[in-house]
C-alpha positions, 0 to 999 in steps of 0.5 A: 276063111271058114263060116263058123258058129262061135262055139265052133270057133272055140273048138277049132282053136282048141284043136289047132293049139293042142296040135301045135303044142303038145303041152296044151291040155284040156280039163273040166267036167264032161269035156272028154267023151261028152265033148262039153255041155255046149260041145266046145271040146267035141272031138278032143278026147278022140284025137288027143286021148284021155291024158290030154282031154281029161274029164274031172269030178264036179269040183271046180276048186279041184280043177283049178288046183290041179291046173296049178300043179300041171303048170308047175310040171310044164303043162299049159292047161285049159280049164273049162268051168261049165257055167259062169257061177259054177266058178265061184268055188275056184276063186280061192285057188285063183286069188290066193294062188294062180294070180300070185305065183309069178309075184311069189316066185319073183318072176321065176315061175310063169303060170300059162293056164287058161280058164274058159267059161260060158257066161251071161243070160238070155238062154232061159237057164236055171239059177247059177247058170247066167251070171256075168262075173267078170269083175271078180277076175279083173280085180285079181292082180296077175290075171288077164281077162278077155271076152269075145263077141264074135266067132273070129275073136273067140278063136283068136283070143283063145289062141292068144290066151293059150300062148300067153305066159300068164293066167288068162280067163276067157268068158264066152257069151253063151247066148251067141254060141249058136246064134249065127255063123261068121267068117273065121280065119282058117289055121292058126289065128291069134288076136293079141290080148289088150287090143280093142276093135272099133266094131262100127265107125261113128261121129256122135256117140260112142257105145262101149261094150264087150261080149254079148253086149256088142251085138246089142250095141249094134242093134241099138245103133241100127235103131238110132240110125236116123238120129245119130252116128254111133261108134261102137268100141268092142273092148275084147280084153278087159285086162289089159284094157286098151285105153288108147282105143277108148280115149281115141273114140271118146275124143272123136265123139265126145259122148260115151255110153258103156254097156254091161250085163253084170250088176251095176255097182263096181261093174267094169263099166264103172272102171271105163267111166273112171278112166274117161273121167281121169283122162278124157274129161276135156273131150267129153260133152256130157256125162258118161252113162251106163246101161247095166244089169241091176244090183240083184241076183240074176233073176229066174228066166221068166223075168230075165228080159227085165234084168238084161240091158235092152235096145230100148234102154241103150237108145234111151241113154243115147237120147238123154246124152244127146239132149244134155 
């Protein structure tokens, strides 16, 4: 095991997968000589050269459009979108092309490309640097979506995404790029897509979270330690969703709170709640509650703490559910 920051685990995965497979390449803004704005691609340009670690213009639609052509030519491109909201110009390519090519070619052509991007707030960044846009991608047929919450999963999910025959979007919680080191397996490490993990065992209430909201759920569970036994399910992959793990935890505790940083309406927490309503209704002892962002543009940093889910808001939801 090695002790790595989350961003170091991402970098480690890229080095290993590019060494393992000569068709893997990285493209994006400042990913080459600079090593990325967060240094997630540090050392790749020097080790693998400018042909496999490619600096691009500031053109997200062009980055993803080029990746489509690279896939057709036999490459496995890993695209970096420098920030979450910068990816919106590329949605045309993703929705109209990337997600449809396997269907359009009747399965004759696969598109093994990865889109990775930092997401979420809490870092006092300017506008268009803090969004949580995962639902746009989850809603796109033909695209898989994963969001790690810790260094080991950041490495393992990225490796799985690179090896997958279909397009995968990886959202990396920028808030936790450098918040602390954790043990990460050395060498090749793959975390299968579509498998959630139980981050904490409990019996009274389940907190469902992903990405940056998992550490928040853990702090809320600590705050409730004297009042209730809290189970935490880290979804890890939003599509495909591990419904079995979700339903097993709901059956065990009978109460569920879902946490997401994204705006409330049509967020992924609503999908989780719908799955539970359809398949776990007889196991639930109360309504599925959501703790989310608000239906407003992500605010400027001076008031972002009021926007983001907090320990206090999660604790309040759990207490209301226990009292129901």
